[in-house]
All heavy atoms as an XYZ file, in Angstrom:
693
protein
N      45.364      7.607     -2.872
C      44.155      7.578     -2.078
C      42.969      7.984     -2.952
O      43.039      8.913     -3.732
C      44.311      8.530     -0.890
C      43.152      8.549      0.010
S      43.757      8.291      1.665
C      42.303      8.506      2.555
N      41.867      7.314     -2.778
C      40.673      7.568     -3.582
C      39.971      8.833     -3.098
O      39.969      9.157     -1.914
C      39.730      6.394     -3.494
N      39.368      9.538     -4.041
C      38.600     10.744     -3.721
C      37.194     10.327     -3.280
O      36.413      9.799     -4.069
C      38.528     11.645     -4.950
C      37.716     12.910     -4.708
O      37.375     13.199     -3.540
O      37.420     13.607     -5.693
N      36.874     10.548     -2.036
C      35.577     10.166     -1.476
C      34.649     11.361     -1.286
O      33.592     11.240     -0.670
C      35.781      9.459     -0.135
C      36.645      8.200     -0.175
C      36.839      7.643      1.220
C      36.050      7.163     -1.088
N      35.006     12.505     -1.864
C      34.218     13.718     -1.644
C      32.786     13.595     -2.162
O      31.883     14.243     -1.629
C      34.908     14.927     -2.287
O      35.022     14.746     -3.686
N      32.566     12.749     -3.170
C      31.207     12.583     -3.700
C      30.247     12.143     -2.598
O      29.098     12.559     -2.543
C      31.172     11.563     -4.844
C      29.770     11.198     -5.251
C      29.015     12.067     -6.026
C      29.184     10.018     -4.821
C      27.713     11.759     -6.379
C      27.876      9.699     -5.183
C      27.139     10.566     -5.965
N      30.704     11.269     -1.704
C      29.839     10.694     -0.682
C      29.377     11.711      0.355
O      28.437     11.458      1.101
C      30.527      9.501     -0.009
C      30.775      8.399     -1.009
C      32.031      8.213     -1.569
C      29.738      7.587     -1.433
C      32.244      7.218     -2.515
C      29.941      6.595     -2.378
C      31.202      6.418     -2.915
O      31.405      5.440     -3.854
N      30.009     12.863      0.398
C      29.592     13.926      1.324
C      29.040     15.136      0.576
O      28.746     16.150      1.184
C      30.783     14.361      2.205
O      31.839     14.823      1.361
C      31.266     13.216      3.082
N      28.850     14.990     -0.723
C      28.398     16.109     -1.552
C      26.881     16.281     -1.464
O      26.155     15.356     -1.102
C      28.790     15.879     -3.007
O      28.002     14.827     -3.555
N      26.409     17.481     -1.817
C      24.952     17.703     -1.855
C      24.240     16.744     -2.807
O      23.132     16.291     -2.523
C      24.823     19.149     -2.332
C      26.110     19.796     -1.933
C      27.155     18.718     -2.057
N      24.850     16.426     -3.930
C      24.244     15.504     -4.882
C      24.072     14.125     -4.248
O      23.020     13.494     -4.373
C      25.086     15.395     -6.156
C      24.581     14.385     -7.199
C      23.163     14.730     -7.652
C      25.526     14.319     -8.376
N      25.087     13.670     -3.550
C      25.019     12.377     -2.879
C      23.899     12.375     -1.838
O      23.142     11.405     -1.729
C      26.361     12.070     -2.221
O      26.282     10.878     -1.485
N      23.775     13.443     -1.081
C      22.711     13.533     -0.071
C      21.343     13.550     -0.738
O      20.396     12.928     -0.251
C      22.891     14.773      0.801
C      21.843     14.902      1.885
C      21.712     13.686      2.795
O      22.718     13.037      3.098
O      20.564     13.367      3.177
N      21.217     14.222     -1.874
C      19.950     14.257     -2.607
C      19.562     12.854     -3.075
O      18.398     12.450     -2.970
C      20.078     15.201     -3.805
C      18.801     15.367     -4.591
C      18.976     16.325     -5.762
O      19.757     17.294     -5.656
O      18.323     16.089     -6.791
N      20.529     12.107     -3.570
C      20.272     10.737     -4.024
C      19.829      9.866     -2.846
O      18.874      9.089     -2.961
C      21.521     10.150     -4.714
C      21.777     10.879     -6.041
C      21.382      8.644     -4.928
C      23.122     10.588     -6.670
N      20.495     10.004     -1.715
C      20.108      9.228     -0.530
C      18.706      9.595     -0.066
O      17.913      8.729      0.298
C      21.112      9.434      0.607
C      22.395      8.654      0.433
C      23.232      8.652      1.693
N      23.698      9.962      2.085
C      24.802     10.554      1.639
N      25.562      9.938      0.753
N      25.154     11.742      2.062
N      18.373     10.889     -0.085
C      17.044     11.319      0.357
C      15.960     10.788     -0.585
O      14.888     10.387     -0.133
C      16.964     12.840      0.459
C      15.638     13.355      0.981
C      15.178     12.718      2.280
O      16.000     12.494      3.178
O      13.968     12.425      2.394
N      16.239     10.768     -1.878
C      15.286     10.188     -2.836
C      15.030      8.721     -2.514
O      13.889      8.255     -2.534
C      15.821     10.294     -4.268
C      15.423     11.543     -4.991
C      15.922     11.512     -6.437
O      15.850     10.452     -7.089
O      16.381     12.566     -6.898
N      16.076      8.000     -2.217
C      15.948      6.585     -1.867
C      15.146      6.402     -0.592
O      14.307      5.506     -0.505
N      15.386      7.247      0.399
C      14.618      7.156      1.654
C      13.146      7.458      1.399
O      12.267      6.768      1.926
C      15.186      8.113      2.698
C      16.509      7.650      3.294
C      16.921      8.495      4.474
N      17.372      9.821      4.105
C      18.638     10.170      3.884
N      19.605      9.277      3.996
N      18.943     11.395      3.556
N      12.840      8.465      0.579
C      11.453      8.818      0.270
C      10.760      7.670     -0.463
O       9.607      7.343     -0.172
C      11.401     10.096     -0.561
N      11.463      7.058     -1.408
C      10.884      5.915     -2.126
C      10.631      4.753     -1.175
O       9.609      4.071     -1.275
C      11.803      5.483     -3.261
C      11.833      6.450     -4.419
C      12.864      6.064     -5.475
O      13.658      5.153     -5.295
N      12.850      6.791     -6.582
N      11.547      4.540     -0.254
C      11.380      3.467      0.727
C      10.183      3.710      1.638
O       9.424      2.786      1.945
N       9.997      4.964      2.067
C       8.839      5.289      2.916
C       7.537      5.089      2.151
O       6.572      4.535      2.685
C       8.941      6.729      3.430
C       9.982      6.914      4.525
C       9.902      8.299      5.152
N      10.188      9.370      4.223
C      11.393      9.882      3.981
N      12.445      9.419      4.621
N      11.550     10.865      3.123
N       7.494      5.513      0.893
C       6.288      5.341      0.075
C       5.981      3.859     -0.112
O       4.825      3.433      0.005
C       6.461      6.042     -1.278
N       6.996      3.070     -0.389
C       6.803      1.627     -0.561
C       6.308      1.004      0.740
O       5.430      0.142      0.722
C       8.110      0.968     -1.010
C       7.977     -0.509     -1.266
C       7.012     -0.826     -2.389
O       6.846     -0.056     -3.325
N       6.360     -1.956     -2.296
N       6.831      1.457      1.865
C       6.382      0.947      3.159
C       4.917      1.266      3.430
O       4.180      0.434      3.959
N       4.486      2.471      3.044
C       3.070      2.840      3.223
C       2.170      1.961      2.356
O       1.108      1.511      2.789
C       2.854      4.315      2.899
C       3.299      5.253      4.009
C       2.849      6.680      3.767
N       3.443      7.276      2.576
C       4.637      7.861      2.533
N       5.377      7.931      3.611
N       5.077      8.389      1.410
N       2.597      1.708      1.132
C       1.824      0.849      0.224
C       1.708     -0.555      0.811
O       0.612     -1.124      0.873
C       2.461      0.833     -1.182
C       2.198      2.164     -1.881
C       1.959     -0.338     -2.009
C       2.952      2.353     -3.179
N       2.813     -1.115      1.258
C       2.786     -2.454      1.830
C       1.941     -2.486      3.096
O       1.198     -3.444      3.332
C       4.205     -2.938      2.128
C       4.992     -3.242      0.884
C       6.446     -3.564      1.171
O       6.974     -3.253      2.232
N       7.099     -4.187      0.215
N       2.015     -1.430      3.898
C       1.229     -1.358      5.124
C      -0.260     -1.322      4.838
O      -1.049     -1.985      5.524
N      -0.660     -0.555      3.845
C      -2.085     -0.496      3.492
C      -2.578     -1.849      3.003
O      -3.665     -2.285      3.372
C      -2.339      0.575      2.437
C      -2.345      1.958      3.006
C      -2.733      3.001      2.008
N      -2.670      4.315      2.639
C      -2.592      5.434      1.976
N      -2.588      5.435      0.656
N      -2.535      6.590      2.612
N      -1.797     -2.496      2.168
C      -2.190     -3.817      1.663
C      -2.333     -4.794      2.826
O      -3.320     -5.534      2.909
C      -1.168     -4.322      0.642
N      -1.390     -4.792      3.722
C      -1.452     -5.678      4.886
C      -2.668     -5.358      5.754
O      -3.362     -6.273      6.213
C      -0.171     -5.532      5.710
C      -0.111     -6.473      6.890
C       1.194     -6.349      7.654
O       2.236     -6.107      7.030
O       1.148     -6.482      8.884
N      -2.962     -4.082      5.941
C      -4.116     -3.694      6.753
C      -5.428     -4.169      6.136
O      -6.336     -4.595      6.857
C      -4.146     -2.188      6.964
C      -3.062     -1.719      7.901
O      -2.529     -2.494      8.694
N      -2.709     -0.452      7.812
N      -5.540     -4.094      4.823
C      -6.749     -4.579      4.146
C      -6.943     -6.054      4.447
O      -8.036     -6.487      4.828
C      -6.667     -4.332      2.624
C      -6.748     -2.838      2.326
C      -7.776     -5.098      1.885
C      -6.361     -2.473      0.900
N      -5.884     -6.826      4.298
C      -5.981     -8.264      4.522
C      -6.266     -8.585      5.990
O      -7.040     -9.495      6.296
C      -4.710     -8.956      4.041
C      -4.432     -8.829      2.541
C      -3.077     -9.434      2.195
C      -5.546     -9.445      1.721
N      -5.690     -7.830      6.902
C      -5.954     -8.026      8.330
C      -7.418     -7.752      8.641
O      -8.080     -8.530      9.331
C      -5.031     -7.139      9.182
C      -3.599     -7.662      9.135
C      -5.528     -7.072     10.627
C      -2.579     -6.724      9.749
N      -7.937     -6.635      8.137
C      -9.336     -6.274      8.396
C     -10.269     -7.361      7.857
O     -11.199     -7.786      8.545
C      -9.680     -4.895      7.793
C      -8.997     -3.792      8.601
C     -11.194     -4.673      7.754
C      -9.068     -2.425      7.967
N     -10.019     -7.818      6.643
C     -10.860     -8.870      6.074
C     -10.797    -10.133      6.924
O     -11.825    -10.760      7.195
C     -10.448     -9.171      4.632
C     -10.705     -8.068      3.614
C     -10.159     -8.470      2.253
C     -12.173     -7.735      3.525
N      -9.617    -10.495      7.356
C      -9.464    -11.689      8.186
C     -10.169    -11.577      9.523
O     -10.882    -12.489      9.944
N     -10.009    -10.446     10.192
C     -10.652    -10.227     11.487
C     -12.166    -10.227     11.343
O     -12.885    -10.728     12.206
C     -10.154     -8.908     12.122
C     -10.999     -8.511     13.305
C      -8.699     -9.042     12.533
N     -12.658     -9.692     10.250
C     -14.104     -9.619     10.031
C     -14.665    -10.938      9.512
O     -15.858    -11.069      9.314
C     -14.423     -8.493      9.052
C     -14.010     -7.125      9.641
C     -14.572     -5.949      8.920
N     -16.018     -6.009      8.954
C     -16.787     -5.790      7.880
N     -16.251     -5.497      6.724
N     -18.093     -5.848      7.968
N     -13.819    -11.921      9.281
C     -14.284    -13.230      8.828
C     -14.676    -13.270      7.363
O     -15.413    -14.154      6.934
N     -14.183    -12.325      6.598
C     -14.480    -12.280      5.161
C     -13.411    -13.105      4.444
O     -12.220    -12.881      4.619
C     -14.509    -10.828      4.650
C     -15.646    -10.065      5.342
C     -14.647    -10.789      3.139
C     -15.678     -8.588      5.040
N     -13.858    -14.060      3.650
C     -12.943    -14.956      2.960
C     -11.983    -14.222      2.038
O     -12.371    -13.294      1.330
N     -10.742    -14.659      2.054
C      -9.707    -14.060      1.211
C      -9.201    -15.143      0.274
O      -8.536    -16.078      0.702
C      -8.540    -13.506      2.056
C      -9.038    -12.491      3.073
C      -7.473    -12.897      1.158
C      -7.999    -12.102      4.108
N      -9.545    -15.034     -0.991
C      -9.048    -15.993     -1.981
C      -7.610    -15.630     -2.348
O      -7.131    -14.514     -2.068
C      -9.910    -15.967     -3.259
O      -9.773    -14.669     -3.860
C     -11.371    -16.258     -2.958
N      -6.939    -16.563     -3.002
C      -5.582    -16.275     -3.482
C      -5.602    -15.105     -4.461
O      -4.698    -14.268     -4.459
C      -4.971    -17.509     -4.147
C      -4.620    -18.599     -3.144
O      -4.510    -18.298     -1.936
O      -4.451    -19.756     -3.571
N      -6.648    -15.036     -5.286
C      -6.760    -13.950     -6.262
C      -6.926    -12.607     -5.556
O      -6.319    -11.606     -5.966
C      -7.934    -14.202     -7.200
N      -7.733    -12.577     -4.488
C      -7.914    -11.336     -3.724
C      -6.596    -10.924     -3.080
O      -6.197     -9.765     -3.146
C      -9.000    -11.525     -2.641
O     -10.237    -11.807     -3.282
C      -9.132    -10.290     -1.775
N      -5.937    -11.872     -2.452
C      -4.643    -11.578     -1.797
C      -3.653    -11.034     -2.815
O      -2.972    -10.039     -2.568
C      -4.101    -12.837     -1.134
C      -2.800    -12.624     -0.379
C      -2.336    -13.877      0.324
N      -3.335    -14.432      1.210
C      -3.616    -13.981      2.428
N      -2.949    -12.956      2.902
N      -4.542    -14.549      3.170
N      -3.589    -11.645     -3.989
C      -2.661    -11.184     -5.020
C      -3.031     -9.789     -5.517
O      -2.160     -8.938     -5.706
C      -2.621    -12.167     -6.190
C      -1.607    -11.765     -7.236
C      -1.447    -12.786     -8.338
O      -1.914    -13.920     -8.201
O      -0.837    -12.419     -9.363
N      -4.324     -9.555     -5.724
C      -4.772     -8.241     -6.199
C      -4.356     -7.143     -5.215
O      -3.868     -6.090     -5.615
C      -6.294     -8.247     -6.370
C      -6.844     -6.955     -6.924
C      -8.323     -7.102     -7.230
C      -8.807     -5.899     -8.001
N     -10.066     -6.147     -8.678
N      -4.533     -7.413     -3.942
C      -4.197     -6.419     -2.914
C      -2.685     -6.242     -2.798
O      -2.183     -5.119     -2.780
C      -4.817     -6.815     -1.558
C      -4.305     -5.922     -0.436
C      -6.341     -6.752     -1.632
N      -1.955     -7.333     -2.732
C      -0.514     -7.231     -2.480
C       0.285     -6.752     -3.683
O       1.405     -6.273     -3.514
C       0.068     -8.565     -1.973
O      -0.177     -9.587     -2.945
C      -0.548     -8.957     -0.641
N      -0.282     -6.856     -4.891
C       0.461     -6.384     -6.072
C       0.074     -4.973     -6.487
O       0.723     -4.399     -7.362
C       0.270     -7.340     -7.272
O      -1.115     -7.426     -7.586
C       0.840     -8.722     -6.969
N      -0.945     -4.408     -5.867
C      -1.360     -3.044     -6.202
C      -0.292     -2.058     -5.728
O       0.184     -2.141     -4.599
C      -2.711     -2.723     -5.548
S      -3.293     -1.049     -5.925
N       0.064     -1.116     -6.568
C       1.082     -0.110     -6.225
C       0.506      1.307     -6.216
O       1.243      2.279     -6.120
C       2.253     -0.181     -7.209
C       3.012     -1.483     -7.137
C       3.731     -1.608     -5.810
N       4.260     -2.924     -5.594
C       3.830     -3.759     -4.646
N       2.847     -3.424     -3.859
N       4.377     -4.939     -4.492
N      -0.818      1.429     -6.301
C      -1.485      2.730     -6.313
C      -1.937      3.061     -4.888
O      -2.895      2.472     -4.386
C      -2.679      2.680     -7.252
C      -3.421      4.003     -7.351
O      -3.257      4.879     -6.471
O      -4.195      4.163     -8.317
N      -1.258      3.987     -4.212
C      -1.604      4.266     -2.817
C      -3.032      4.783     -2.625
O      -3.679      4.462     -1.628
C      -0.569      5.304     -2.369
C       0.054      5.822     -3.607
C      -0.161      4.813     -4.693
N      -3.539      5.541     -3.579
C      -4.903      6.063     -3.443
C      -5.928      4.949     -3.603
O      -6.918      4.899     -2.869
C      -5.167      7.175     -4.457
C      -6.541      7.808     -4.319
C      -6.858      8.335     -2.913
O      -5.961      8.819     -2.223
O      -8.037      8.241     -2.509
N      -5.698      4.046     -4.535
C      -6.605      2.919     -4.710
C      -6.592      2.027     -3.464
O      -7.644      1.595     -2.981
C      -6.209      2.108     -5.946
C      -7.107      0.938     -6.321
C      -8.560      1.389     -6.507
C      -6.577      0.267     -7.575
N      -5.412      1.784     -2.916
C      -5.320      0.996     -1.683
C      -6.052      1.689     -0.538
O      -6.701      1.036      0.280
C      -3.857      0.752     -1.310
C      -3.142     -0.295     -2.154
C      -1.644     -0.216     -1.934
C      -3.664     -1.689     -1.860
N      -5.977      3.003     -0.492
C      -6.686      3.771      0.544
C      -8.198      3.571      0.406
O      -8.901      3.355      1.390
C      -6.319      5.253      0.434
C      -6.939      6.132      1.471
C      -6.457      7.588      1.264
N      -7.138      8.473      2.150
C      -8.367      8.971      1.952
N      -9.045      8.646      0.882
N      -8.908      9.775      2.827
N      -8.692      3.632     -0.823
C     -10.121      3.411     -1.061
C     -10.525      2.003     -0.642
O     -11.557      1.808      0.005
C     -10.456      3.630     -2.545
C     -10.375      5.066     -2.981
C     -10.556      5.206     -4.486
O     -10.930      4.260     -5.179
N     -10.268      6.398     -4.996
N      -9.733      1.017     -1.024
C     -10.029     -0.364     -0.653
C     -10.010     -0.543      0.861
O     -10.837     -1.260      1.409
C      -9.033     -1.313     -1.295
C      -9.159     -1.451     -2.779
C     -10.163     -0.981     -3.583
C      -8.234     -2.107     -3.645
N      -9.909     -1.309     -4.891
C      -8.745     -2.000     -4.965
C      -7.036     -2.762     -3.442
C      -8.095     -2.540     -6.058
C      -6.376     -3.303     -4.525
C      -6.898     -3.203     -5.825
N      -9.063      0.116      1.525
C      -8.965      0.013      2.981
C     -10.227      0.562      3.645
O     -10.795     -0.061      4.550
C      -7.724      0.760      3.471
C      -7.461      0.748      4.969
C      -7.277     -0.667      5.482
C      -6.230      1.593      5.276
N     -10.694      1.695      3.186
C     -11.915      2.283      3.758
C     -13.116      1.378      3.485
O     -13.971      1.201      4.357
C     -12.142      3.684      3.204
C     -11.104      4.675      3.707
S     -11.407      6.395      3.239
C     -11.611      6.315      1.491
N     -13.187      0.799      2.305
C     -14.295     -0.102      1.970
C     -14.230     -1.392      2.783
O     -15.267     -1.965      3.114
C     -14.286     -0.434      0.483
C     -14.671      0.731     -0.392
C     -14.582      0.345     -1.843
N     -14.915      1.461     -2.708
C     -14.871      1.404     -4.034
N     -14.516      0.283     -4.636
N     -15.175      2.459     -4.750
N     -13.021     -1.860      3.085
C     -12.861     -3.111      3.832
C     -13.514     -3.028      5.213
O     -13.981     -4.033      5.737
C     -11.376     -3.456      3.972
N     -13.579     -1.848      5.763
C     -14.170     -1.666      7.087
C     -15.672     -1.939      7.054
O     -16.237     -2.454      8.024
C     -13.878     -0.243      7.608
C     -14.593      0.022      8.907
C     -12.382     -0.036      7.763
N     -16.343     -1.632      5.941
C     -17.801     -1.746      5.857
C     -18.292     -2.896      4.988
O     -19.458     -3.294      5.092
C     -18.386     -0.440      5.312
C     -18.095      0.812      6.132
C     -18.601      2.051      5.403
C     -18.707      0.705      7.507
N     -17.451     -3.421      4.147
C     -17.870     -4.443      3.185
C     -18.308     -5.725      3.886
O     -17.829     -6.055      4.971
C     -16.721     -4.746      2.230
N     -19.227     -6.440      3.245
C     -19.646     -7.739      3.767
C     -19.031     -8.884      2.958
O     -19.053    -10.018      3.393
C     -21.187     -7.870      3.759
O     -21.660     -7.651      2.434
C     -21.814     -6.855      4.705
N     -18.488     -8.555      1.783
C     -17.762     -9.528      0.968
C     -16.519     -8.842      0.406
O     -16.482     -7.614      0.276
C     -18.607    -10.040     -0.219
O     -18.845     -8.954     -1.120
C     -19.922    -10.652      0.239
N     -15.540     -9.635      0.066
C     -14.323     -9.073     -0.521
C     -14.629     -8.383     -1.846
O     -14.023     -7.359     -2.173
C     -13.277    -10.168     -0.721
N     -15.599     -8.899     -2.589
C     -15.931     -8.331     -3.896
C     -16.414     -6.878     -3.774
O     -16.200     -6.073     -4.676
C     -16.993     -9.178     -4.598
C     -16.497    -10.543     -5.031
C     -16.363    -11.545     -3.886
O     -17.080    -11.414     -2.851
O     -15.530    -12.451     -4.001
N     -17.087     -6.557     -2.680
C     -17.574     -5.180     -2.485
C     -16.427     -4.171     -2.399
O     -16.606     -3.007     -2.728
C     -18.406     -5.084     -1.213
C     -19.763     -5.714     -1.306
C     -20.551     -5.573     -0.015
O     -20.119     -4.846      0.902
O     -21.607     -6.199      0.067
N     -15.301     -4.608     -2.000
C     -14.157     -3.695     -1.839
C     -13.679     -3.179     -3.185
O     -13.301     -2.022     -3.314
C     -13.011     -4.417     -1.108
C     -13.447     -4.751      0.306
C     -11.740     -3.577     -1.106
C     -12.527     -5.686      1.012
N     -13.730     -4.019     -4.186
C     -13.136     -3.681     -5.477
C     -14.116     -3.098     -6.474
O     -13.724     -2.712     -7.559
C     -12.473     -4.919     -6.075
C     -11.521     -5.574     -5.118
C     -11.784     -6.828     -4.602
C     -10.381     -4.912     -4.702
C     -10.923     -7.423     -3.702
C      -9.505     -5.497     -3.795
C      -9.781     -6.754     -3.303
N     -15.400     -3.014     -6.136
C     -16.405     -2.486     -7.040
C     -16.247     -0.999     -7.279
O     -15.631     -0.281     -6.502
N     -16.798     -0.534     -8.358
C     -16.726      0.876     -8.730
C     -17.685      1.728     -7.911
O     -17.421      2.884     -7.618
C     -17.055      1.059    -10.215
C     -16.037      0.428    -11.135
C     -14.678      1.070    -11.035
O     -14.617      2.320    -10.941
O     -13.677      0.351    -11.043
N     -18.830      1.147     -7.551
C     -19.850      1.912     -6.855
C     -19.545      1.987     -5.359
O     -18.895      1.117     -4.806
C     -21.241      1.326     -7.082
C     -21.435     -0.077     -6.573
C     -20.815     -1.158     -7.462
O     -20.573     -0.917     -8.648
O     -20.564     -2.241     -6.938
N     -20.046      3.033     -4.744
C     -19.855      3.196     -3.306
C     -20.757      2.212     -2.564
O     -21.774      1.768     -3.077
C     -20.198      4.630     -2.898
N     -20.359      1.900     -1.357
C     -21.175      1.015     -0.531
C     -22.455      1.713     -0.120
O     -22.503      2.944     -0.040
C     -20.390      0.614      0.723
C     -19.192     -0.297      0.477
C     -18.376     -0.440      1.751
C     -19.650     -1.664      0.002
N     -23.522      0.965      0.156
C     -24.775      1.588      0.585
C     -24.547      2.437      1.830
O     -23.775      2.086      2.706
C     -25.664      0.389      0.914
C     -25.069     -0.766      0.181
C     -23.608     -0.486      0.067
N     -25.247      3.557      1.872
C     -25.146      4.443      3.024
C     -23.938      5.340      3.015
O     -23.638      6.017      3.976
N     -23.205      5.383      1.893
C     -21.994      6.212      1.825
C     -22.191      7.337      0.845
O     -22.850      7.274     -0.075
C     -20.794      5.384      1.380
C     -20.455      4.262      2.282
C     -19.757      4.626      3.538
N     -18.474      5.191      3.162
C     -17.806      6.051      3.885
N     -18.227      6.441      5.011
N     -16.671      6.533      3.519
């Protein structure tokens, strides 16, 4: 009979928890990217293939957060990615 004790060990649980944490972080990143694109679409701001790719391939949660906040006020997609803050901010 095979020894299955590893699967109930603290190390095994730690590995599973790391995987769950990585999955949650990845889900938040994907959710932010999707929200940016939804906001732009609802606001009638054109989304080029390049913009869609830039948003969906970004893996920096803080940068996506900044873009998401800018998407609410921006009048063009280009304003979201600029270095400077939007007027009135």
